[in-house]
SERO-4910 file (N, C-alpha, C, O; in steps of 0.05 Angstrom, whole numbers):
BEGIN
 pado doro    nc1    nc2    nc3   cac1   cac2   cac3    cc1    cc2    cc3    oc1    oc2    oc3
  Met    A    309   -394   -553    331   -387   -531    345   -363   -540    343   -340   -530
  Glu    A    362   -370   -562    378   -352   -573    370   -325   -580    384   -305   -576
  His    A    343   -323   -592    329   -296   -595    326   -280   -565    331   -256   -561
  Ala    A    316   -302   -547    315   -283   -516    335   -272   -510    332   -248   -504
  Trp    A    362   -283   -509    387   -277   -505    388   -248   -514    386   -229   -499
  Lys    A    392   -248   -538    394   -224   -556    379   -201   -546    389   -178   -545
  Glu    A    356   -206   -538    338   -184   -533    349   -176   -502    357   -154   -497
  Leu    A    349   -193   -488    359   -194   -456    392   -187   -454    396   -178   -432
  Lys    A    411   -189   -468    438   -180   -462    445   -156   -454    463   -152   -437
  Asn    A    430   -136   -469    432   -105   -461    415    -92   -439    414    -69   -433
  Asp    A    400   -118   -428    381    -99   -406    403   -101   -381    421   -118   -380
  Gln    A    397    -82   -361    415    -77   -338    419   -100   -322    440   -106   -311
  Lys    A    394   -115   -321    396   -141   -301    422   -157   -312    442   -163   -298
  Trp    A    418   -162   -333    438   -183   -353    458   -172   -365    467   -185   -384
  Cys    A    465   -153   -360    494   -139   -369    517   -150   -356    538   -151   -370
  Asp    A    518   -159   -331    536   -176   -315    548   -198   -329    570   -205   -336
  Leu    A    520   -209   -332    528   -241   -342    537   -243   -372    553   -260   -379
  Ser    A    525   -223   -390    542   -223   -414    567   -210   -411    583   -220   -428
  Ala    A    577   -193   -398    606   -189   -394    624   -219   -384    648   -224   -390
  Ile    A    610   -231   -372    626   -255   -359    630   -277   -379    649   -292   -380
  Lys    A    609   -278   -393    606   -294   -417    625   -295   -436    637   -314   -444
  Thr    A    628   -266   -444    650   -261   -467    676   -260   -454    695   -266   -469
  Asn    A    681   -254   -431    708   -260   -423    718   -287   -417    741   -293   -419
  Ala    A    699   -305   -409    707   -328   -407    711   -347   -431    697   -351   -450
  Ser    A    736   -359   -423    738   -374   -455    729   -405   -443    730   -420   -463
  Cys    A    722   -417   -426    707   -441   -416    696   -439   -393    700   -422   -377
  Lys    A    679   -461   -392    662   -461   -365    681   -468   -340    676   -459   -317
  Arg    A    701   -484   -345    720   -494   -316    733   -467   -312    739   -451   -330
  Arg    A    738   -466   -284    754   -440   -273    785   -456   -270    784   -480   -265
  Arg    A    803   -448   -273    829   -451   -265    842   -438   -248    848   -415   -254
  Pro    A    851   -447   -224    864   -435   -202    887   -423   -213    903   -435   -227
  Asp    A    888   -392   -207    908   -372   -212    935   -376   -198    956   -367   -206
  Asp    A    932   -390   -176    957   -393   -160    967   -415   -162    981   -421   -142
  Gly    A    965   -432   -177    975   -463   -179    968   -484   -160    978   -506   -161
  Asn    A    949   -478   -140    937   -500   -127    918   -516   -135    900   -509   -149
  Thr    A    921   -544   -125    900   -559   -142    873   -559   -132    857   -573   -144
  Glu    A    863   -544   -105    841   -543    -97    829   -517   -110    841   -497   -119
  Gly    A    800   -526   -110    787   -498   -132    772   -488   -111    769   -503    -92
  Asn    A    760   -463   -111    735   -455   -109    718   -468   -105    710   -480   -125
  Glu    A    701   -472    -74    683   -488    -76    652   -473    -82    630   -484    -87
  Asp    A    656   -451    -81    624   -435    -84    626   -418   -118    607   -408   -130
  Gly    A    659   -421   -126    663   -408   -157    658   -382   -157    660   -372   -179
  Asn    A    651   -362   -136    644   -338   -136    666   -318   -120    668   -294   -123
  Lys    A    677   -333   -107    691   -317    -84    710   -296   -101    714   -276    -87
  Asn    A    722   -293   -125    739   -269   -135    724   -270   -160    729   -251   -174
  Gly    A    712   -281   -167    696   -279   -192    678   -261   -202    686   -238   -206
  Ala    A    651   -267   -206    632   -251   -224    618   -237   -200    601   -221   -207
  Ala    A    623   -241   -170    613   -221   -150    624   -192   -151    611   -171   -145
  Asn    A    648   -194   -158    665   -169   -158    669   -151   -185    679   -129   -182
  Gln    A    663   -158   -206    655   -155   -231    629   -138   -235    608   -144   -224
  Gly    A    633   -116   -253    604   -101   -255    596    -87   -234    607    -78   -214
  Thr    A    565    -86   -246    554    -68   -229    532    -85   -210    528   -108   -217
  Val    A    520    -76   -190    498    -94   -169    472    -92   -190    463    -73   -203
  Arg    A    463   -122   -185    442   -126   -203    414   -112   -188    413   -113   -164
  Pro    A    393    -99   -205    370    -95   -188    355   -111   -176    360   -134   -181
  Pro    A    338   -107   -162    322   -125   -144    302   -147   -170    296   -140   -193
  Gly    A    297   -168   -160    280   -183   -178    258   -174   -174    255   -157   -157
  Val    A    233   -184   -192    208   -177   -189    191   -188   -161    172   -176   -150
  Lys    A    203   -213   -152    190   -222   -128    200   -206   -100    185   -200    -81
  Ala    A    228   -200   -102    238   -181    -80    221   -156    -76    215   -147    -55
  Thr    A    213   -144   -108    204   -115   -101    174   -118    -94    162   -100    -83
  Lys    A    163   -142   -101    133   -143    -93    127   -146    -61    108   -139    -48
  Ala    A    148   -160    -53    150   -170    -21    156   -138     -9    141   -131     10
  Lys    A    173   -124    -17    180    -99     -8    153    -85     -6    143    -77     15
  Gly    A    139    -83    -33    118    -67    -31     97    -73    -12     88    -53     -1
  Lys    A     89    -91     -8     70   -104      3     75   -104     38     58   -106     56
  Lys    A    102   -100     41    109   -102     72    100    -71     85    103    -48     77
  Val    A     88    -80    107     74    -52    118     98    -41    139    111    -54    155
  Asp    A     99    -17    133    122      5    148    108     -2    169     84     -7    166
  Val    A    121     -5    197    115     -8    222    111     17    235     91     24    247
  Val    A    136     32    231    133     63    244    110     74    235     92     83    249
  Glu    A    111     74    208     81     86    196     57     76    208     38     92    211
  Ala    A     54     52    215     33     39    223     31     51    254     11     64    260
  Val    A     45     48    268     45     64    302     38     91    298     19    101    311
  Asn    A     53    108    279     45    139    280     14    143    277      1    156    293
  Val    A      3    129    252    -22    130    252    -46    122    266    -69    131    263
  Phe    A    -38     99    286    -55     89    308    -50    110    330    -71    119    340
  Ser    A    -23    120    342    -23    141    362    -38    163    358    -52    172    376
  Asn    A    -37    179    328    -53    192    316    -84    193    317    -99    212    324
  Met    A    -90    174    311   -122    161    317   -130    155    346   -154    157    351
  Trp    A   -113    148    366   -113    141    397   -120    174    404   -141    180    416
  Gly    A   -103    193    397   -109    222    406   -132    229    399   -147    236    418
  Met    A   -140    230    378   -165    244    362   -189    233    379   -206    248    390
  Lys    A   -188    201    382   -209    187    399   -206    205    426   -226    216    434
  Arg    A   -185    207    438   -191    214    464   -196    245    471   -201    255    492
  Glu    A   -191    257    447   -197    284    445   -236    284    444   -249    301    456
  Glu    A   -244    268    431   -271    270    424   -283    253    449   -308    256    447
  Leu    A   -279    239    468   -286    224    490   -291    252    509   -312    259    520
  Val    A   -266    266    509   -265    288    533   -289    311    519   -302    324    536
  Leu    A   -292    315    495   -310    334    488   -336    318    492   -354    334    496
  Lys    A   -343    297    492   -368    286    489   -376    283    524   -399    286    532
  Lys    A   -359    279    538   -368    281    565   -374    309    578   -389    314    596
  Glu    A   -361    325    566   -367    359    571   -397    363    558   -415    374    571
  Thr    A   -398    355    537   -424    359    524   -445    348    541   -464    362    548
  Gln    A   -441    320    550   -462    307    563   -468    328    591   -491    336    598
  Lys    A   -447    333    603   -451    353    625   -465    372    622   -485    374    635
  Met    A   -456    391    603   -474    408    599   -502    406    588   -516    425    592
  Ala    A   -512    386    575   -540    377    573   -554    373    596   -578    381    598
  Leu    A   -539    358    618   -551    352    644   -558    382    655   -580    390    661
  Leu    A   -536    395    656   -538    418    667   -561    438    656   -573    452    672
  Asp    A   -565    440    635   -588    446    613   -619    443    626   -635    460    634
  Ser    A   -623    414    627   -641    400    639   -649    405    668   -672    407    675
  Leu    A   -627    408    685   -632    413    713   -639    443    711   -656    452    726
  Ile    A   -629    457    698   -636    492    704   -667    490    691   -684    498    707
  Ala    A   -676    481    670   -702    483    657   -721    473    676   -744    481    680
  Lys    A   -709    452    688   -727    438    711   -743    462    733   -731    483    738
  Gly    A   -763    456    743   -773    478    759   -764    474    790   -745    486    800
  Pro    A   -779    457    803   -771    453    832   -752    433    834   -762    413    824
  Leu    A   -731    428    842   -711    411    845   -713    399    874   -721    414    892
  Cys    A   -707    376    878   -703    355    902   -668    369    913   -654    385    901
  Glu    A   -665    359    936   -639    363    945   -614    352    929   -593    365    925
  Glu    A   -619    332    923   -596    316    905   -593    330    879   -569    332    871
  Glu    A   -610    340    866   -613    351    837   -606    381    844   -603    395    824
  Glu    A   -603    392    864   -594    417    873   -562    417    875   -547    435    868
  Ala    A   -556    390    886   -528    388    895   -513    382    868   -491    393    862
  Leu    A   -526    365    850   -516    361    827   -510    383    809   -489    387    796
  Lys    A   -529    396    812   -531    425    798   -507    446    806   -501    460    787
  Met    A   -496    450    823   -481    458    842   -457    448    826   -443    463    812
  Gln    A   -453    417    831   -427    409    822   -421    413    801   -398    418    799
  Leu    A   -436    413    777   -431    421    748   -426    442    743   -411    448    724
  Ile    A   -442    462    762   -434    496    752   -407    494    762   -391    503    745
  Ser    A   -394    483    788   -366    489    800   -349    479    781   -329    491    774
  Glu    A   -357    450    768   -338    439    746   -328    455    722   -306    455    712
  Met    A   -353    470    716   -349    491    696   -336    512    698   -324    522    678
  Met    A   -335    523    719   -321    539    721   -291    537    733   -276    557    736
  Gln    A   -285    515    739   -253    508    745   -244    499    712   -221    502    704
  Asn    A   -264    489    698   -253    487    672   -240    514    652   -222    516    636
  Gln    A   -255    530    662   -253    559    652   -235    573    653   -238    596    644
***
C-alpha cells in the first residue's frame, strides 16, 4: 500500500490529498471558534477550498464520451430529412418525364392519354 501511495502522491488527482495529509497533525478536527459542535460533513471549510480541482474520474469520463449529443443528432437527422425530400422531388419529376416520353413515343393516343400528355407538358413548362 505504501508503495502505491509513493507512486500516486505526485499524480495530479491525488496532490490535494497529499497536501492535506502533510498539513494535518491528527485525524480529528478541532473547532476553531471554540464551539463544542463540530462540522457534520467535515468539508465545509477544510479540504474543499484548498488546492486545485480534481480532474474527473474514469467512470465520469467514459459516461461523458458515451453520451450522444442531442443537438448534433437533431442536426444530422434534419440534414438527412432534407436530402431525402429533395430525392423524392427529383424522383417524381423523373417519373413524370418517363411517362411523358412513353406517351410521346406511342403512336395514336386515346382522349385520356392525350389529356395526360398535355397536363404533363403544362406542368413541365410551369416548373421551368
